[in-house]
C-alpha positions as CSV (number, residue, x, y, z in Angstrom):
1,X,12.0,-0.4,-7.8
2,X,12.0,2.3,-5.1
3,X,10.4,5.8,-5.1
4,X,13.5,7.5,-6.3
5,X,13.8,5.1,-9.3
6,X,10.1,5.5,-10.0
7,X,10.3,9.3,-10.1
8,X,13.3,9.1,-12.4
9,X,11.6,6.8,-14.8
10,X,8.4,8.8,-14.8
11,X,10.5,11.9,-15.5
12,X,12.3,10.2,-18.4
13,X,9.1,8.8,-19.9
14,X,7.1,12.0,-19.7
15,X,9.9,14.6,-20.3
16,X,8.7,16.4,-17.1
17,X,11.2,17.8,-14.5
18,X,12.0,15.4,-11.6
19,X,10.5,17.8,-9.0
20,X,7.1,17.8,-10.8
21,X,7.2,14.0,-11.1
22,X,8.2,13.7,-7.4
23,X,5.2,15.8,-6.3
24,X,2.9,13.7,-8.6
25,X,4.2,10.4,-7.3
26,X,4.1,11.5,-3.7
27,X,0.6,12.9,-4.1
28,X,-0.6,9.6,-5.7
29,X,0.8,7.5,-2.8
30,X,-0.6,9.8,-0.2
31,X,-4.1,9.6,-1.8
32,X,-3.9,5.9,-2.0
33,X,-2.7,5.7,1.7
34,X,-5.6,7.9,2.8
35,X,-8.2,5.8,1.1
36,X,-6.8,2.6,2.6
37,X,-6.7,4.2,6.1
38,X,-10.4,4.9,5.6
39,X,-11.0,1.4,4.7
40,X,-11.8,2.0,1.0
41,X,-10.7,-0.3,-1.8
42,X,-8.4,1.3,-4.3
43,X,-8.6,0.0,-7.9
44,X,-6.2,1.2,-10.7
45,X,-7.2,0.0,-14.1
46,X,-4.6,-2.2,-15.9
47,X,-2.6,-2.3,-12.6
48,X,-4.4,-3.8,-9.6
49,X,-6.4,-3.3,-6.5
50,X,-5.4,-2.5,-2.9
51,X,-7.6,-3.3,0.1
52,X,-7.3,-3.7,3.7
53,X,-8.3,-6.7,5.8
54,X,-8.7,-6.7,9.6
55,X,-7.1,-9.6,11.4
56,X,-8.5,-10.5,14.8
57,X,-6.5,-11.2,17.8
58,X,-5.2,-14.8,18.5
59,X,-4.5,-16.6,21.7
60,X,-2.2,-19.7,21.7
61,X,-1.8,-21.9,24.8
62,X,0.5,-24.8,25.3
63,X,0.4,-25.7,28.9
64,X,2.3,-23.1,30.8
65,X,2.8,-20.7,28.0
66,X,0.3,-18.2,26.6
67,X,0.9,-16.1,23.5
68,X,-1.5,-13.3,22.7
69,X,-1.3,-11.7,19.3
70,X,-3.2,-8.4,19.1
71,X,-5.6,-7.5,16.2
72,X,-4.0,-5.8,13.2
73,X,-4.8,-4.5,9.7
74,X,-3.2,-6.0,6.6
75,X,-3.0,-4.5,3.1
76,X,-3.6,-6.9,0.3
77,X,-2.8,-6.4,-3.5
78,X,-4.4,-8.2,-6.4
79,X,-2.9,-7.5,-9.8
80,X,-5.2,-6.9,-12.9
81,X,-4.0,-8.6,-16.1
């Protein structure tokens, strides 16, 4: 499912116009993104939790070749059942 399909389904399920649903979906995604950027955990009841995890840099050597992987941030999702 992509954003467009999600907006269409929300519109059909709620009876609201697509433009209103689009603003609501975009706003929800933006708020989740902002919280994750700040390093907060986002928990949505009966759905799941998003959290970020910092991954340190790594250095691999095999004789004459050196590979350096810079640090990064990974987003993890755990579903709630």
